[in-house]
C-alpha positions in Angstrom: 77.7 95.7 107.9 81.1 95.6 109.5 83.4 98.2 110.7 86.3 96.7 108.9 86.7 97.0 105.1 88.4 93.7 104.4 88.8 92.5 100.9 89.8 95.8 99.4 93.3 96.2 98.0 94.0 99.5 99.7 94.5 99.6 103.4 91.8 101.1 105.5 92.9 103.6 108.2 90.7 104.5 111.2 91.4 106.6 114.3 90.0 105.3 117.6 90.4 105.8 121.3 91.5 102.4 122.7 92.0 102.0 126.5 92.1 105.8 126.8 94.8 106.3 124.1 94.5 107.7 120.6 95.3 104.9 118.1 95.4 104.4 114.4 93.9 101.1 113.3 95.1 99.8 109.9 93.2 97.1 108.2 95.0 95.2 105.4 94.0 92.4 103.1 96.2 89.8 101.5 95.6 86.4 99.9 96.3 84.4 103.0 94.2 86.5 105.4 92.9 89.9 106.4 94.6 91.5 109.4 94.7 94.5 111.6 97.6 96.5 113.0 97.0 99.0 115.8 99.5 101.7 116.6 99.5 104.6 119.0 99.2 108.1 117.6 102.3 110.2 118.2 101.6 113.8 119.3 102.4 115.9 116.2 100.6 118.2 113.8 100.9 115.7 110.9 99.6 112.1 111.2 102.3 110.1 112.9 102.2 106.8 114.7 104.5 105.0 117.1 105.3 101.4 117.4 107.9 99.3 119.3 111.2 98.2 117.8 113.8 96.0 119.4 117.1 97.8 119.2 119.9 95.2 119.6 122.5 97.9 120.3 120.6 98.8 123.5 119.2 95.3 124.2 115.7 96.8 124.7 112.6 98.1 122.9 112.4 101.7 121.7 109.5 103.5 120.1 109.7 104.4 116.4 107.8 107.4 115.3 106.8 107.2 111.6 104.4 108.7 109.2 101.0 107.1 109.1 100.8 107.0 105.3 104.4 105.8 105.0 103.7 103.0 107.4 100.6 101.9 105.4 102.5 102.2 102.1 105.3 100.0 103.5 103.0 97.3 104.8 101.1 97.3 101.5 104.4 97.0 99.5 105.2 93.9 101.6 101.8 92.5 101.0 102.0 93.0 97.3 105.3 91.3 97.1 104.1 88.3 99.2 100.9 88.0 97.3 102.6 88.2 93.9 104.1 84.8 94.1 103.6 82.1 96.8 107.0 81.4 98.4 105.7 79.6 101.4 107.9 79.9 104.5 110.3 82.2 102.6 107.6 84.8 101.8 108.6 87.3 104.5 112.3 86.9 103.7 111.7 87.4 100.0 109.5 90.5 100.7 112.2 91.9 103.0 114.9 91.4 100.3 112.8 93.1 97.6 111.9 96.0 100.0 115.5 96.6 101.1 116.7 96.4 97.5 114.2 99.0 96.4 115.2 101.2 99.4 118.9 100.9 98.4 118.0 101.7 94.8 116.2 104.8 95.9 118.6 106.1 98.6 121.9 104.4 97.6 122.2 103.0 101.1 120.5 101.4 104.1 121.0 103.0 107.4 120.7 101.0 110.6 117.7 103.0 111.9 115.8 102.3 108.6 116.7 98.6 108.8 115.3 98.4 112.4 112.1 100.1 111.2 111.7 97.8 108.2 112.2 94.7 110.4 109.8 96.0 113.0 107.2 96.6 110.4 107.6 93.0 109.2 107.4 91.7 112.8 104.2 93.7 113.3 102.8 92.2 110.1 103.8 88.7 111.2 102.2 89.2 114.6 98.9 90.5 113.0 98.7 87.6 110.5 99.4 85.1 113.3 96.7 86.7 115.5 94.2 86.8 112.6 94.8 83.2 111.5 95.3 81.3 114.8 94.6 83.8 117.5 98.0 83.5 119.0 100.6 86.1 120.1 104.2 86.1 118.9 106.4 85.5 122.0 108.8 88.3 122.9 111.9 86.1 122.5 110.7 85.1 119.0 110.4 88.8 118.0 114.0 89.4 119.2 115.2 86.3 117.4 113.4 87.4 114.2 115.1 90.8 114.5 118.5 89.2 114.8 117.7 86.9 111.9 116.9 89.8 109.6 119.9 91.8 110.7 122.2 88.8 110.0 120.5 88.5 106.6 121.3 92.1 105.9 124.9 91.8 106.9 125.2 88.8 104.5 123.2 90.2 101.5 123.5 94.0 101.8 126.7 94.7 103.7 128.2 96.9 101.0 125.2 99.3 101.2 124.7 99.1 105.0 125.6 102.1 107.2 125.8 102.3 111.0 124.9 105.4 112.9 127.7 106.5 115.2 127.7 109.6 117.5 130.4 112.2 118.4 130.6 115.2 120.6 130.5 118.5 118.7 130.8 121.5 121.0 128.0 120.8 123.5 125.9 118.6 121.3 126.0 115.0 120.2 126.1 114.7 116.4 125.2 111.6 114.4 127.4 110.4 111.5 127.3 107.4 109.3 130.0 104.7 108.9 129.9 102.1 106.2 129.5 98.7 107.8 131.9 97.0 105.5 134.6 99.5 106.7 134.1 98.3 110.3 134.8 94.6 109.7 138.1 93.2 108.5 
């Protein structure tokens, strides 16, 4: 009897203390392998997690805070797309394209912060699959290169629906606003 519930279609979500920190441990199953993603719990009344995301605008990692269930649903959607049809090395790109297309169909746009979250989820998934299959870590530079690769893919395939968050001073506050990416390039 194992702790993990591999082999089931729905992800398993468990809460644990790991190295003194509250964590959410997600167990997923896909045709290629079973894998685990562990995220820190964000302090909030509802179940939120945090995970690292490379922000190319800043040139460093930031923490994304996101709903536990939303995260599990996102990863499961990616798995379902990858498992539906074997696309080999293109599997993650294809899953990304499908995911982003569905996002655009639902919200009529893709905002840079959503893009960074989606790519970070894919990188976490890639890392977990790599660790489960060959017990290796994804090098940091590879993660940054993957982030840039998916951003470039977005600018090629989804530029007309892509929006960049800009900021302006408003009284004594800083206020975000969106600018359509295609309006910024000539």
